[in-house]
C-alpha positions as CSV (number, residue, x, y, z in Angstrom):
1,X,96.0,51.8,53.8
2,X,96.5,49.8,51.0
3,X,95.2,52.3,48.3
4,X,98.5,55.1,49.6
5,X,100.3,52.4,49.2
6,X,99.4,51.7,45.5
7,X,99.9,55.3,44.8
8,X,103.4,55.7,46.0
9,X,104.4,52.4,44.1
10,X,103.4,54.7,40.9
11,X,99.9,53.2,40.4
12,X,97.7,55.6,38.3
13,X,95.4,57.8,40.2
14,X,92.1,56.0,38.4
15,X,93.0,53.1,39.4
16,X,93.9,54.3,43.0
17,X,90.2,55.9,43.3
18,X,89.0,52.4,41.9
19,X,89.8,51.0,44.6
20,X,89.4,53.5,47.1
21,X,85.6,53.6,45.5
22,X,85.1,50.0,45.6
23,X,86.4,49.6,49.2
24,X,85.2,52.8,50.7
25,X,82.1,54.2,51.6
26,X,83.1,57.9,50.9
27,X,80.1,60.4,50.5
28,X,80.2,61.5,46.7
29,X,80.9,65.7,47.8
30,X,84.1,64.3,48.7
31,X,85.3,62.4,45.9
32,X,86.2,65.6,44.0
33,X,88.4,66.7,47.2
34,X,90.4,63.6,47.3
35,X,90.8,63.1,43.4
36,X,92.0,67.1,43.5
37,X,94.6,66.3,46.3
38,X,95.6,62.7,44.6
39,X,96.1,65.0,41.3
40,X,98.3,67.5,42.9
41,X,100.7,65.3,44.9
42,X,101.2,63.7,41.4
43,X,101.5,66.7,39.8
44,X,104.1,68.1,42.6
45,X,105.8,64.5,42.6
46,X,106.5,64.3,38.8
47,X,107.8,68.1,38.6
48,X,110.1,68.0,41.2
49,X,111.9,64.4,39.9
50,X,111.8,66.8,36.7
51,X,113.9,69.5,38.6
52,X,116.6,66.7,40.1
53,X,117.4,64.8,36.5
54,X,117.6,68.9,34.8
55,X,120.3,70.2,37.3
56,X,121.2,66.5,39.4
57,X,120.2,65.6,42.9
58,X,123.3,67.7,44.3
59,X,122.3,71.1,43.1
60,X,118.7,71.1,43.1
61,X,119.4,70.1,46.8
62,X,122.0,73.2,47.1
63,X,119.4,75.7,45.4
64,X,116.5,74.8,48.0
65,X,118.8,75.4,50.9
66,X,119.8,78.6,49.3
67,X,116.5,79.9,48.3
68,X,115.6,78.8,52.6
69,X,118.7,80.9,53.6
70,X,117.2,83.8,51.2
71,X,113.9,83.6,52.7
72,X,115.0,84.3,56.2
73,X,117.8,87.2,55.3
74,X,114.7,89.4,54.1
75,X,112.6,88.1,56.6
76,X,115.4,89.4,59.4
77,X,116.1,92.2,57.2
78,X,112.2,92.9,57.7
79,X,112.0,93.0,60.9
80,X,115.2,94.7,62.2
81,X,113.6,97.9,60.3
82,X,110.9,98.0,62.5
83,X,111.4,99.8,65.7
84,X,112.1,97.4,69.2
85,X,109.6,96.8,71.3
86,X,106.7,95.3,73.1
87,X,102.8,95.4,72.1
88,X,99.5,93.5,73.9
89,X,96.6,93.0,71.9
90,X,93.5,91.4,73.0
91,X,90.4,90.2,70.9
92,X,87.2,87.6,71.7
93,X,85.4,85.4,70.1
94,X,81.7,85.3,70.8
95,X,81.3,82.2,72.0
96,X,83.0,78.7,73.2
97,X,80.3,76.3,70.6
98,X,78.2,75.7,73.0
99,X,77.2,79.2,75.3
100,X,77.7,82.8,74.2
101,X,80.5,84.0,75.9
102,X,83.7,85.8,75.7
103,X,86.6,83.7,74.5
104,X,89.9,85.8,75.0
105,X,92.8,85.6,72.5
106,X,95.3,87.4,73.9
107,X,98.9,88.3,71.7
108,X,102.4,89.7,73.6
109,X,104.3,90.9,71.1
110,X,107.9,91.8,71.0
111,X,110.6,93.0,68.5
112,X,113.9,92.7,69.2
113,X,116.5,93.8,66.6
114,X,116.0,90.7,63.5
115,X,114.0,88.5,65.4
116,X,110.0,89.0,66.3
117,X,108.3,87.0,69.6
118,X,104.0,86.1,69.4
119,X,103.7,85.1,72.9
120,X,99.7,83.5,73.4
121,X,100.5,82.1,76.8
122,X,98.0,84.7,78.0
123,X,94.6,83.6,75.8
124,X,91.7,82.0,77.2
125,X,91.9,77.8,78.7
126,X,90.6,75.0,76.2
127,X,86.9,75.6,75.2
128,X,84.2,72.8,75.7
129,X,83.0,73.4,72.0
130,X,85.1,72.5,68.8
131,X,86.6,76.2,69.0
132,X,90.3,74.8,70.4
133,X,92.8,75.6,68.1
134,X,96.2,73.7,66.9
135,X,99.8,75.4,67.2
136,X,100.3,74.4,63.8
137,X,97.7,76.5,62.8
138,X,98.3,79.1,65.0
139,X,101.8,79.2,64.3
140,X,100.9,79.6,60.4
141,X,98.1,82.7,61.0
142,X,101.1,84.2,63.0
143,X,103.6,83.4,59.5
144,X,101.1,84.9,56.9
145,X,100.6,88.4,59.2
146,X,104.4,89.0,59.1
147,X,104.9,88.3,55.7
148,X,101.9,90.3,54.4
149,X,102.8,93.1,56.8
150,X,106.6,93.4,55.2
151,X,107.8,96.1,52.3
152,X,108.7,93.1,50.2
153,X,107.9,90.4,48.6
154,X,109.0,87.5,51.1
155,X,109.3,83.8,49.1
156,X,106.8,81.5,51.2
157,X,109.4,79.0,53.0
158,X,109.6,78.0,55.9
159,X,113.3,79.9,56.1
160,X,111.1,83.2,56.6
161,X,109.5,82.2,60.0
162,X,113.2,81.1,61.5
163,X,113.2,84.9,62.7
164,X,109.7,84.6,64.3
165,X,109.5,82.3,67.6
166,X,105.5,81.7,68.8
167,X,104.7,80.1,72.0
168,X,101.5,78.8,72.8
169,X,100.2,76.8,76.4
170,X,99.6,74.1,76.1
171,X,95.5,73.3,77.2
172,X,94.5,77.0,76.3
173,X,91.9,77.4,73.2
174,X,95.3,78.1,70.9
175,X,96.7,74.8,72.1
176,X,94.6,71.8,71.5
177,X,96.0,69.0,74.0
178,X,93.8,65.6,73.4
179,X,90.8,65.0,74.1
180,X,89.7,68.4,73.4
181,X,87.1,69.2,70.4
182,X,88.6,71.0,67.3
183,X,86.5,69.9,64.2
184,X,85.9,74.3,64.3
185,X,89.7,75.9,65.3
186,X,89.4,78.1,61.9
187,X,86.8,80.4,64.0
188,X,90.3,80.8,66.2
189,X,93.0,80.5,63.8
190,X,91.9,83.0,61.2
191,X,91.1,85.5,64.5
192,X,95.2,84.8,65.3
193,X,96.0,87.2,62.4
194,X,93.6,90.5,63.6
195,X,95.0,89.4,66.8
196,X,98.1,90.1,65.5
197,X,97.1,93.1,63.3
198,X,96.5,95.0,66.4
199,X,99.2,93.9,68.3
200,X,101.6,95.4,65.3
201,X,99.5,98.2,65.0
202,X,101.3,99.6,67.9
203,X,104.6,99.2,66.3
204,X,103.9,100.0,62.3
205,X,100.5,101.2,62.3
206,X,101.6,101.9,58.2
207,X,101.6,98.4,57.2
208,X,98.6,96.6,58.6
209,X,95.0,96.5,57.9
210,X,92.0,97.2,60.2
211,X,90.1,93.4,61.8
212,X,88.0,91.4,59.0
213,X,85.3,89.7,59.3
214,X,87.2,87.3,61.4
215,X,87.1,84.0,59.5
216,X,84.8,82.3,57.0
217,X,80.9,81.5,58.4
218,X,80.6,77.6,57.6
219,X,77.2,76.4,57.8
220,X,76.4,72.1,57.5
221,X,73.3,71.4,56.0
222,X,72.5,67.4,56.1
223,X,69.5,65.4,55.7
224,X,68.1,62.7,53.8
225,X,66.7,62.2,50.3
226,X,65.1,59.2,48.7
227,X,66.4,57.4,51.5
228,X,70.2,58.4,50.5
229,X,72.0,60.5,53.0
230,X,73.4,64.0,52.2
231,X,76.1,66.5,53.2
232,X,76.0,70.3,52.1
233,X,78.8,72.3,53.1
234,X,79.2,76.0,53.0
235,X,81.5,78.0,53.2
236,X,80.4,81.8,53.0
237,X,83.0,84.3,52.8
238,X,84.3,87.2,54.1
239,X,85.2,90.9,53.7
240,X,89.1,92.2,54.6
241,X,89.6,95.8,56.6
242,X,90.4,98.9,55.8
243,X,93.7,99.0,54.7
244,X,96.6,102.1,54.7
245,X,96.5,102.4,51.7
246,X,93.0,101.4,50.0
247,X,89.8,99.9,51.3
248,X,89.2,96.7,52.0
249,X,88.4,94.1,49.2
250,X,84.6,93.1,49.8
251,X,83.3,89.5,49.4
252,X,86.9,87.5,49.6
253,X,88.2,84.6,51.5
254,X,90.2,85.7,55.2
255,X,93.8,86.3,53.9
256,X,94.9,83.4,55.9
257,X,92.9,81.2,53.9
258,X,92.6,79.7,50.3
259,X,88.9,79.5,50.2
260,X,85.7,80.3,48.1
261,X,81.6,79.5,48.5
262,X,79.6,77.4,46.4
263,X,78.6,78.1,43.4
264,X,74.3,78.8,43.6
265,X,74.0,77.1,40.6
266,X,76.2,74.0,42.1
267,X,74.6,74.5,45.4
268,X,70.5,74.3,44.2
269,X,71.6,71.8,41.1
270,X,73.3,69.4,43.8
271,X,71.3,69.6,47.3
272,X,67.8,70.2,48.1
273,X,68.2,73.9,49.0
274,X,67.1,76.8,47.2
275,X,69.3,80.0,47.4
276,X,67.1,82.6,47.6
277,X,69.6,85.6,48.3
278,X,73.3,86.5,48.2
279,X,74.7,89.7,47.9
280,X,76.5,92.3,49.5
281,X,74.8,94.8,52.8
282,X,75.3,98.0,52.0
283,X,76.7,100.4,55.2
284,X,78.3,97.7,56.7
285,X,82.3,98.9,55.9
286,X,83.2,100.5,58.8
287,X,83.8,104.0,57.7
288,X,87.0,105.7,57.2
289,X,89.6,107.4,54.9
290,X,89.7,103.9,53.5
291,X,86.6,102.2,54.0
292,X,86.7,98.6,55.4
293,X,84.8,96.1,52.9
294,X,81.6,95.2,52.6
295,X,79.8,92.4,54.7
296,X,78.6,89.2,52.7
297,X,74.7,88.0,53.4
298,X,73.7,84.8,52.2
299,X,69.9,83.0,52.4
300,X,69.0,79.8,52.3
301,X,65.5,78.0,51.4
302,X,65.1,74.0,52.4
303,X,63.3,72.7,50.0
304,X,63.7,69.2,51.2
305,X,62.4,67.4,54.8
306,X,64.2,66.2,57.2
307,X,67.0,68.7,57.4
308,X,69.6,70.0,60.4
309,X,71.6,72.6,60.0
310,X,75.0,73.3,61.7
311,X,76.2,76.9,61.6
312,X,79.6,78.0,62.3
313,X,80.0,81.7,63.1
314,X,81.3,85.0,64.9
315,X,81.5,88.4,65.5
316,X,78.4,88.9,66.1
317,X,79.0,90.1,69.4
318,X,82.7,91.7,68.9
319,X,82.8,93.7,66.0
320,X,85.7,93.8,63.4
321,X,88.1,96.8,65.1
322,X,89.0,99.8,63.4
323,X,92.1,101.5,63.1
324,X,93.7,105.0,63.5
325,X,90.2,106.4,63.9
326,X,88.6,104.0,61.6
327,X,85.3,102.7,62.6
328,X,84.3,99.4,63.8
329,X,82.8,96.9,60.6
330,X,79.1,95.7,60.9
331,X,78.4,92.6,63.2
332,X,77.2,89.4,61.6
333,X,73.8,88.1,62.2
334,X,71.3,85.1,61.4
335,X,68.3,85.1,60.7
336,X,65.9,82.1,60.5
337,X,62.3,82.7,59.4
338,X,60.3,79.7,59.8
339,X,57.9,78.3,56.9
340,X,54.8,79.3,59.5
341,X,55.6,82.8,59.8
342,X,57.4,83.2,63.0
343,X,61.1,84.9,63.0
344,X,64.2,84.0,65.4
345,X,67.6,84.9,65.8
346,X,70.0,82.8,66.4
347,X,73.4,83.1,68.4
348,X,76.6,83.1,66.9
349,X,77.1,79.0,66.7
350,X,73.8,76.6,66.4
351,X,72.7,73.0,65.6
352,X,68.8,73.3,64.7
353,X,66.3,71.4,62.8
354,X,65.0,73.1,59.3
355,X,61.4,72.3,58.0
356,X,60.5,73.0,54.4
357,X,59.9,76.5,53.8
358,X,62.3,77.6,56.5
359,X,64.9,80.1,55.6
360,X,68.1,80.4,56.8
361,X,69.5,84.4,56.5
362,X,73.3,85.0,57.2
363,X,74.9,88.1,57.1
364,X,78.9,88.3,57.8
365,X,80.7,91.4,59.4
366,X,81.9,94.2,57.2
367,X,85.0,94.9,57.7
368,X,87.1,97.6,60.0
369,X,87.5,101.1,58.3
370,X,91.4,102.5,58.1
371,X,91.9,105.9,59.4
372,X,89.6,109.3,59.8
373,X,86.0,109.6,58.2
374,X,86.9,113.1,57.4
375,X,89.7,112.6,55.6
376,X,88.2,109.9,52.7
377,X,87.9,111.5,49.5
378,X,84.5,112.9,48.6
379,X,84.6,111.4,45.4
380,X,85.2,108.1,46.6
381,X,82.3,109.0,49.2
382,X,80.6,109.5,45.8
383,X,81.2,106.1,43.6
384,X,80.4,104.0,46.9
385,X,76.8,105.8,46.8
386,X,76.4,105.0,43.6
387,X,77.5,101.6,43.6
388,X,74.9,101.0,46.0
389,X,78.3,100.4,49.0
390,X,77.3,103.5,51.1
391,X,73.7,105.3,51.6
392,X,72.9,108.9,51.5
393,X,72.7,109.1,54.9
394,X,75.8,107.2,55.5
395,X,77.9,109.5,53.5
396,X,76.2,112.3,55.5
397,X,76.5,111.2,59.0
398,X,79.6,109.0,59.1
399,X,81.9,111.1,56.2
400,X,80.3,114.5,56.0
401,X,79.9,113.8,52.1
402,X,76.4,115.4,51.1
403,X,75.2,114.2,47.8
404,X,72.5,115.6,46.0
405,X,69.4,114.7,44.6
406,X,70.5,113.7,41.5
407,X,72.8,111.0,43.2
408,X,76.4,113.6,42.9
409,X,78.6,115.1,45.3
410,X,77.4,118.6,46.2
411,X,81.2,120.3,46.7
412,X,80.0,123.4,48.8
413,X,77.5,121.6,51.2
414,X,80.2,119.3,51.6
415,X,83.2,121.2,52.6
416,X,80.7,123.6,54.5
417,X,79.7,120.5,56.5
418,X,83.2,119.3,57.2
419,X,84.0,122.2,58.4
420,X,81.1,122.0,61.1
421,X,80.8,121.1,64.7
422,X,78.5,118.4,63.2
423,X,80.8,117.4,60.9
424,X,83.6,117.0,63.2
425,X,81.5,114.5,64.9
426,X,79.6,113.0,62.1
427,X,82.0,110.1,62.5
428,X,80.2,109.2,65.8
429,X,76.7,107.9,64.3
430,X,76.0,104.9,62.4
431,X,72.8,104.0,60.3
432,X,71.4,100.5,60.6
433,X,73.5,98.0,58.0
434,X,71.3,96.9,54.4
435,X,71.3,94.5,51.8
436,X,72.9,96.4,48.6
437,X,69.9,97.1,46.1
438,X,67.1,97.6,49.6
């Protein structure tokens, strides 16, 4: 491509983009992404040359090689500190991208000395929809999950991946071969982290979190306005599972991702969309000593005409798991409220035409809980109730915590309830999740 050659030859970024605009029809929504990528390459190139000037090429190469080797040493030391053994874990996606059916993701994880092998060969065959994942995405999720479980900070270099082997079978949903479809591979790739943590929890239970939302929801809205096509690509970021030392984060991108939602003001200014609701869902986090993060919900009203939407989501059927006695997170859901008054529950993945006045209301899954809910600090439950993250009923039924009429903790009643047979079974009764403020 001529503009890439010009950039490589040192032409200014502004000149490169003037050529792109003149020769290629690119949706204006993409120009910001392309500009930032080119600018990042430009900054990286300039910075690398500055380091070479400061230290000299030979010394710079020596330091870079040393950093890779240092990362490898730290990762081997980490893995060697974990117990040897093999653990198998299976999770399921709700859909193959077209039809609602279980799609198996299985890992056999083996630790021997200072090496770790994650084998996904038993995962489901490739699917008809676009969920087929690339081996590179799978490997990246595995590397992240292992590094996150480490008790020390390991530089994120390729040296740290040397002790880790990732095995995938060509022709499976975790190893795309052409002509398989893969544009929605993020659902699969992000779920790999949950699969890995399910296996790691059997070997190093105090180092990994419960399952999160399973990957960001993606909603593509398309249409025409004034004869011109428009595309509104909405990423709804989710939530984390409870952790061995703290609650799961609310409304935060998947740990394997570096993305964010589009601000409401931008969405409503740029496209014929009205965001009617955006917030957290009460009682959606899995109960536990450390609560799972709350689900995120977002509702879009269509104010244009001739609009089509394609939604990629998951965890509607297979809810995020809890660990060490923690409860599951709430399931995801999508409700289409038609302008004519009819309502329609939608599957995890679908495409449909939308009319003016239709409202699409999506709720992501909540994170799983970690640890026994009856061991949660009653003051933390009281705080959650005051923050409208947990209802009074859920405080009693899930955590055995009694909140008085003024909204404060009733210590004596809580102690009595937790010691009763009813208290010991409280975590088995889960209320319906509601939006914060309902």
